[in-house]
N, C-alpha and C positions, 0 to 999 in steps of 0.2 A: 374653385380657384386654388391653385397650389402656390406655396411660398418657397422661395429659393434665396439663399445668401450667396452672393458673388463677390469675391474679394480680389485685390490686385496682386494675385499670384496663385500658383498651384496650391492645392489643398495640402497641408502639412501631413507628413506620415511620421517617420522616426526623428525628424528634426522640426524645429519651430518654423512658423510662417516666415518667409524672407521679406524684409521691408524693401521698398524701392526708393531710390534717390529722387528727389524733386528736381535736381538741376537748378539752373538759374534763369532759364527761359520757359515759356509756356509749355506745359507737358501734360498729356492725358495719362493719368495713372490707371484708370479703369474705363472700359467701354462696354456697354451692354446693348445688344441688338435682339429684339424679339423676332419671332418668326414672321413671315410675310402674311400670315393669316390671323395673328393674335396681337391684341394691344396689351401691353404690360403696365402695371401700376407700381410706382416706387413707393413702398410702404415706409422705408427708413433708409437713411444713408449716414455714413460717418467717416471721419478721418482722424488720424493721430500722427504726431510728429515726435522724433526723438532728439530734438535740439536740447542742449543743456544750458544755453545762455540766452538771455533776453536779446531779441533782435527785431528787425523789421518784420511785421506780420506777413504771413504768406497769403496771397490772394487765392481763394479756393472757389471754384464754380461747379455747380451741378447744372448741366445744360443738356438740351436735346438739339441734335444737329442733323443736317441732311447729308453730310459727307462723313465717311469713316476715317478715323485715324489709322495708321498702320501700326498694329499691335502684335504682341506675342499671343498666339491663339490659346484660348482656354480649352480645357478638356472636360469631359463629363464629370470626372472625379473632383474638379475644382468648382463645380456648381453644386453647392450643398443643399440637399433636400431638407427642408425644415419641418413640414407638417406631414400628416398621414397621406394626404392626396399626392404630395410630391414624392414621398418615399415609395409609394406603390404605383406611381405613374410611368415607370420605365425611364429610359435614358433621356434626360432633358435636351440633349443636343440633337436628338432625332427630329423632333418637331416643335420645340419651344424656343430654343436659343441656338441659332447657327453659330458655330465657332470657326475661326479662321483669322488670318492677318487683317482682314477688313470687316470683321464681324465682332463677336464677343471675345474680348481679350484684355490684356493689361500691358503697361509699360510701353507707351508709344515711342516709336522711332521716327515717326512723321505725322504731322497734324492734319494734312490734307487742306484743301482750299474750300472752307466752309462758305456757302452762299446764303444760308438761312439758319437761324438758331432761335431757341427759346430758353431764356434763363429761368431755371426752376428754383434755384437758391444760389446765393452768393455770400461769401463771408471773408473777413480778415481774421486769420487765426494765428496767434503767436507760435513760433516754431517749438516752443516748450509745452504746447497744449494739445487739446483734442476737441472734437466737435461731433455731436450726434444729433440728428433731427429725425423725429418720428412724426410723420404727417398725420393730421387728424383723420379719423375714419370718414370715408366718403369724400375727402378732399385731397387724396393722393394724386400727384401729377402722373400723367400717363406717358409712356413711350409709344408714339404713334407708329402705324405701319410704315415700313421702309425708313425708319429713323433710328438714331443712335443716341443713347444716354451716355454722358461722359462725366467723370470727375476729373477736372483739370486744375492744375496749380501753376502759380508763378511765384517763385521764391527769390528773395534778394541774396540769400546764402543757402546753398544746398544742404538739406537734411534728409533723413530717411522718413518714409511714411508707410502706414497701413491705411487702406481705405476699403469701403465695401458699400454695397447696396443690397437691401432686402427687397425682392421683386415678387409681385403676385401676378401670375399669368394663368 
């Protein structure tokens, strides 16, 4: 099994990672879709905000859904290979993570009409804070076949965010 880090933006090169605004209505910041033939495990996920004043906590959800959000498509360079198996396994977008506006990507412009979901984690996080969750070994939630894992937020006041998932597939 190979480990990959997928964040809510393209992989940084000469400039820093670009944060994404939460907005004030529900918004998917990151969506991950495994291939049609492989179940993926979420080993860890996290989110941080750049708010500088105490305010209403932001509702943050890690969910699995049956419908894709419309997102900015990720690319192979944005799916970071963490371990040796991932480093030597070739292009992860070829057979592990489909990328596209309704596959693996970030910064949703449309949420889609979800008919079924599973809540994998849910938190209230202050806009001046961060959250990281590493699931116990053997107890990691899976992203099932033909499903999508999403990190969604609903903020009272827009702030910028970084978020990520570390996925084993």
